[in-house]
DODOBA-381539 format. One line per 3 residues: their letters; for each residue x, y, z of C-alpha. Coordinates in steps of 0.05 Angstrom, whole numbers, plus 5000, padded with zeros to 4 digits. Each point is the difference from the previous one (the first is absolute). Layout:
// DODOBA-381539
a	X,Y,Z | ...;
This chain:
// DODOBA-381539
mef	9678,1296,3880 | 4971,5018,4933 | 4939,5045,4991;
tkn	4954,4991,4941 | 4979,5066,4971 | 4927,5010,4980;
ppf	4991,5021,4928 | 4992,5075,4993 | 4926,5025,5002;
nft	4976,5022,4930 | 4958,5063,5015 | 4986,5011,4926;
asa	4969,4932,4988 | 4958,5005,5064 | 4974,5068,4979;
rra	4980,4972,4932 | 4962,4942,5033 | 4965,5047,5048;
gki	4980,5044,4942 | 4970,4941,4962 | 4961,4979,5062;
mrf	4972,5070,5009 | 4980,5005,4927 | 4965,4932,5004;
lll	4962,5021,5062 | 4981,5067,4968 | 4974,4965,4937;
afl	4961,4950,5042 | 4968,5057,5040 | 4982,5039,4937;
slf	4971,4938,4969 | 4957,4988,5062 | 4977,5072,5001;
svt	4981,4998,4926 | 4953,4941,5015 | 4969,5024,5065;
gpl	4998,5074,4984 | 4945,4998,4947 | 4959,4951,5041;
aqt	5002,5047,5060 | 4984,5059,4956 | 4940,4962,4971;
rns	4974,4984,5069 | 5008,5072,5024 | 4966,5028,4938;
qpl	4936,4959,5010 | 4942,5047,5018 | 4970,4996,5070;
rdd	4935,4960,5001 | 4946,5045,5030 | 4944,4949,4990;
hvl	5007,4976,5072 | 5028,5024,5066 | 5047,4972,5052;
iqr	4969,4986,5067 | 5036,4992,5066 | 4962,4973,5060;
rrv	5007,5043,5063 | 4980,4969,5066 | 4986,5042,5062;
vlr	4982,4975,5069 | 4957,5051,5037 | 5008,4997,5075;
rpr	4940,5029,5037 | 5007,5052,5055 | 5002,4972,5070;
qia	4929,5019,5018 | 4970,4964,4939 | 5045,4940,5010;
kef	4977,4996,5072 | 4926,5004,4980 | 5008,4952,4941;
per	5059,4954,5018 | 4987,4956,4940 | 5008,5059,4953;
kia	5067,5029,5023 | 5024,5000,4928 | 4973,5004,4929;
vvt	5038,4978,4938 | 4999,5044,4938 | 5028,4979,4933;
ypv	4996,5050,4942 | 5033,5010,4932 | 5056,5048,4982;
vsg	4995,5014,4926 | 5058,5018,4954 | 5028,4983,4931;
lsd	4967,5051,4954 | 5045,5045,4958 | 4949,5057,4999;
aav	5007,5033,5068 | 4933,5037,4993 | 4961,4936,4987;
lrk	5036,4965,5058 | 4980,5056,5047 | 4927,4993,4979;
vra	5001,4925,5010 | 5030,5009,5069 | 4950,5054,5017;
ala	4942,4955,4980 | 5027,4945,5045 | 5020,5045,5057;
fkn	4986,4964,5065 | 4949,5051,5026 | 4960,4994,4935;
ifd	4986,4926,5008 | 4954,4996,5061 | 5006,5073,5022;
ysl	5045,4981,5059 | 5073,5017,5011 | 5050,4955,5034;
ney	4996,5042,5063 | 4924,4997,5001 | 5003,4925,4994;
rdd	5050,4997,5057 | 4957,5043,5045 | 4937,4959,4988;
awl	4989,4928,5023 | 4960,4977,4939 | 5053,4978,4949;
ief	5031,4931,5003 | 5031,4993,4931 | 5007,5042,4937;
gyl	5025,4971,4934 | 4994,5001,4924 | 4998,4955,4939;
vny	5026,5018,4930 | 4949,4972,4951 | 5034,5025,4936;
nsn	5062,5040,4984 | 5011,5001,4925 | 4978,5034,4935;
yml	5001,5069,5033 | 4951,4979,5054 | 5009,4990,5075;
dit	4942,4964,5033 | 5006,4994,5076 | 4953,4984,5057;
ftq	5011,5022,5073 | 4968,4964,5058 | 4994,5016,5074;
sgm	4973,4957,5056 | 4984,5021,5070 | 4957,4991,5061;
gay	4947,5045,5029 | 4935,4973,5027 | 5012,4943,4951;
pde	5055,4979,4950 | 4998,5038,4935 | 5039,5002,4935;
qsk	5000,5054,4945 | 5032,5006,4932 | 5016,5057,4952;
hfl	5018,4989,4927 | 5041,5044,4953 | 5013,4994,4926;
isl	5052,5051,4978 | 5024,5019,4931 | 5076,5000,4995;
rdg	4996,5045,4939 | 4977,5061,5039 | 4991,4977,5073;
svv	4925,5009,5001 | 4949,4953,5031 | 4966,4963,4943;
kaa	4925,5009,4991 | 4953,4957,4958 | 4993,5054,4947;
dvf	5076,4999,4990 | 5000,4928,4976 | 4929,4984,4978;
epd	4958,5034,4945 | 4961,5056,5034 | 4938,4988,4959;
kla	4999,4927,5022 | 5007,5009,5075 | 4926,4990,5013;
ala	5000,4935,4962 | 5063,4978,5037 | 4968,5016,5068;
alv	4938,4960,4980 | 5045,4941,4982 | 5033,5001,5069;
nrk	4934,5011,5034 | 4973,4935,4971 | 5056,4962,5036;
lqs	4985,5037,5064 | 4925,4984,4997 | 5015,4928,4984;
elk	5045,4996,5062 | 4947,5033,5043 | 4948,4948,4979;
qia	5047,4944,5017 | 5017,5029,5068 | 4926,5013,5015;
ven	4983,4927,4986 | 5056,4975,5044 | 4985,5047,5058;
srg	4924,4989,4997 | 5007,4927,5018 | 4978,4992,5072;
ada	4985,5075,5007 | 4934,5025,5028 | 4955,5049,4964;
eek	5030,5061,5034 | 5071,4980,4982 | 4980,4988,4927;
esl	4967,5068,4997 | 5063,5034,5029 | 5042,4964,4948;
mqa	4958,5024,4942 | 5000,5071,5027 | 5076,4998,5004;
yep	5007,4977,4928 | 4946,5042,4968 | 5041,5065,4992;
lkf	5063,4965,4976 | 5016,5015,4927 | 5065,5008,4962;
evs	4997,5067,4965 | 5046,5043,4956 | 5026,5035,5062;
nld	5026,4933,5026 | 5042,4987,4938 | 5060,5042,5023;
dfs	5020,4948,5051 | 5030,4943,4960 | 5063,4958,5002;
vgr	5041,4977,4941 | 5039,4935,4992 | 5034,4959,4946;
kgv	4935,4967,4977 | 4947,5052,5011 | 4965,5052,5043;
tfl	4965,4991,5067 | 4948,5051,5018 | 4994,5014,5075;
yda	4936,5015,5038 | 4991,5016,5074 | 4929,4989,5025;
gfp	5018,5035,5065 | 4960,4953,5045 | 5005,5012,5075;
hvi	5038,4949,5040 | 4937,4964,5026 | 4981,4978,4929;
qaw	5068,4997,4967 | 4990,4925,4991 | 4947,5018,4948;
epn	5045,5047,4962 | 5017,4983,4928 | 5072,4984,4983;
gry	5003,5062,4956 | 5052,4975,4950 | 4978,4990,4928;
ffs	5052,4975,4951 | 4997,5008,4924 | 5053,4977,4951;
yaa	5030,5051,4952 | 4966,4962,4944 | 4932,5009,5033;
lre	5014,5075,5007 | 5028,5010,4930 | 4942,5043,4976;
fik	5005,5046,5060 | 5076,5012,5001 | 5028,5064,4972;
rdg	5054,4985,4949 | 5042,5061,5020 | 4993,4987,5075;
llg	5044,4961,5048 | 4961,4936,4985 | 5004,5010,4925;
rfk	5054,4947,4993 | 4949,4948,5025 | 4945,5019,4951;
g	5028,4952,4949;
């Protein structure tokens, strides 16, 4: 029987081939790094954008104590949704923003106080604007006492320093009276329209009550601090504060003006200066 011998293994040639493969892989890796490296460096070197914040929705279900749940079985729980704000590089400004929006500051109730009271049904919020160094947010709460009720609280916060924005911060101080008069004309126009609509079919006593309710309503300079910003303009907010029995007569209290209409009132160096044109 004959055995065929395998050719002898050439360790030197194999080592050379392995070396070539390793050099090829190394060059390929270095080539890839030379392309992706600068791109990554460019991305990492971009400055953080502090003109807006990051907002995470936090949802909490409040379960009422046994005694309250027994007395009000339909209100065993209340649902609370509130924002957790982050994303600013300046830690001091972020702390001020969070402090302004601290839960207790909104409606003067803590989570525990809401839990131990049967009134609240739902608590939530809406982000109206979050850009150009402004955070505009509205909180709402609805509940049930002797009758259903809903309340809202609005905040406009500067992301430059964390302060709550006032009218004098963004509008020319010497023109605030003229601006209030401009808004008041819209309020009075709305009141006249509502009075006409509600006077139809009303008796003399009801008409008199309606006029008495509307007579003291006027939009003044002190009301200018509560306004909401958006992409197209500013909405001034007004709460007539009517009791529940005549809330159907209450004006809507939202008066919108485009940035173009407010151009003469806007401070060029304020947060709304970019919209002055």
